N, C-alpha and C positions, 0 to 999 in steps of 0.2 A: 795279637791285639793288645790294645793298652788297657790295663786293668784300672778299672774305677772302683775305688772302695768308697762306700757311704758309711759314715759312722754316726749313728744316733746316740746322742748323749744321755747317759743313764744316770746322771748325778743326783736327780731328784729321788730316785729310788733308793739311793745309798746314803743320803744325808740323814744320818740319825742323830749327830751330835747337837743339833739345834732343837731338839725336843723339849728341853727344859728352859729354853729362853724365855725371858719375861719381856712382855710388851707394855709400854705405857699407855693408858686409856687416851683415846683421842680428846682433844680439848674442844668441848661444846660451847657454842655462844651462849651468854648469859640468857636465861629465860626459855631456852630450848629444851626439849625432852631428849634425853640420851637415846641414841638408836641402838636397839639390840641386833648385833650381827651374828650371834651364835644362838641356835635354837635348842640345842642338845647340851645337857648337863656335862660338865667336864670333871672327870674323876680325879681330883687333886690327891686322892688317898693312895693312888697307884704307887707302888715302890718303883725304885729305879729298874730293878730287875724285871719287873713286870712290863714296863715300858720297853725295855731293850728286847726282851722276848717276843712281844708283840711285833715290834719292828722287823725283827728277823724273820719272823713268820710271814709277814707281807712280802719281804724281798725273796724268800724262798718259793712262795706261792706264784709270784710273777714269773720267776725263772723257770718253773715247771710248765707254765702255760706257754711262754714263748719257745720252749724246747719242743713242746707237743706240735705247735704250730709248724715249726721248721721241719720236724720228722715228717709231716703229712705234705708239705710243699716241696721239700727238696728232692731232686732226682738223682742225687749222688749217695751212694751207699756209705761213703766215708763220713759225709756230712750227717747223714741220718744216724750213723753210729755216735758221732759226737753229741747229737741231740738227745739220743736215747741215754747216753751216759750221764748228761746233765739232768735230764729228767729224774732218772732213778736216785742220782745222789741228792738232789734238792728235795725230793719226796721223803727220802730217809731223814733229811734235816727236819722237814715238817713234822714228821712223827716224833722225833727226838724233842723238838721244841714244845709240842703239845703236852707231852709227858711232863717235861720240865716246868711248863707254865701252871699245869694242875698242881704240882708239888709246891710251887712257889706260892700259889693262891691259898693252899691248904695251910702252910706254915705261917703266912700272914693271918688268917682267920683264927689260928690256935694262939698267936701271939696276941691279937687284939680282937676277940669275938665281938665286941661292942661297936665295930665300925658302922659309922652311918654314912648313907649316900650325901655327899656335900652338896651345899646349896648352889644354885646356878650363878655364876658371875656374869653379868650382861656383856662384859668386855673380854671374857676368856676366850682362848682359842683351844680347840680340841686338836691337838697336834697329832695324835694318833689317827683321828678321822681324816685330818688333811693328808697325813702320810698315805693312807690308804687311797684317798682320791688321786694323789699324785702318781701312785703306783698304777693304778687303773688307767690314768690318762697315758702314762708311758707305755704301758702294754697296748693300748689302742693305738697310739702314734706309731709305735714299732710295727705293729701288724700291718697298718696302712702303707707305711713306707716300703715293707718287704713284699707286700701284695703287688707292688708295681714292677717287682723284679721276676725274672724268669731265669731258669738254668744256672749257669755258671755265675751270672751277676747276682742272682739271689743268694748263691753260697757264699759269695765273697762278702756281701753285706752282713749276712748273718754271723759269719765267722768275726768280721770286723767289730760288730755290736758285742759279741761275746768277749773280745780281747778288751774292749773299752770298758765293759760292765765289770769284769773280773779284775781289772786294773784298779778301778775305782773301789771295788769291794774289798781288795787287799788293804788299801789305806784306811778304810773305814773300820774293818775288823781290827786292825792293828791299834787303832785308837780306842775302840770299844773294849778291847781286852784289858786296857789299862784302868778302866773304871768299873770293872766286874770282879767278882770273887766266886770261889766255890765251883758248882757244877756248870753254871753258866759261863764262867771263864774257861773251864774246861772244854765246853762245847765250843766256844769261839776259837779257842787254840786249835781244835782239830778241824774247824771249819776253814781256817786260814790254810791248813795243809792241803785240804781238798780243793780250795779255791785256786791255790798256786798249781795244783795239777790240772785243773781245768784250763787256767790261763796257758800253761805250756802245751797242753794238747791243742788248743785253739791256734796258739801261735805256730805250733809245727804244721798244723793243717794249712794255714794261710801261706806258708812257704811253699806249699804244693800247688798252689794256684799260679800257674805260670802259662805262657802263650801256648804251650803244648797241650794244656788242658789236663793236667794230671789228675784233677778231682773228677773229671768226667769219665776218663779212661779207667780209673780206679774201680768203677762199678762193673766193668766187664771182666775183671780179674777173678 
């Protein structure tokens, strides 16, 4: 049979470089009342390390969710094994990031214990909230796409998603590493190594998906 691979783009999940982008407020007609498009206060007092850490948390949480989904739906033991590896690795990343986030927050408070909650800017965009919403939507769309597949076709699509996702993550982490220091930079460096391992595993597994159904027969071994 001819292999058909569906790749769902994960770029929205991995685009963390735009988090500090500034937006010009829209030009309102004279005499009109500015329209408030953001109801939640934006914490402009967050440090760069806090923003990056939270973004990485969101990314890892999504990966754990899609890995659990694949583990439940796949009928191939080798694909289930890949999903289990991804789930465990990214869950460990979540644990490390939470500990790192707590430490960063404590250091920030110790440095400036008088920090106040900033005033809300009617034109401000909460990029962390938007990043979370994009991740949620990406997970929803991915599950919907995979739910339409069965057997070998499901496995092919899931593996292809992981190849695309980890390829983009490699690029994102490489850039992110340049803008961090200390423990967070160390975490990102280690994550790059793990990411490349996951990429290699997914790519190697994709090579097994042939007309002979290697992925299917691997279950019986």
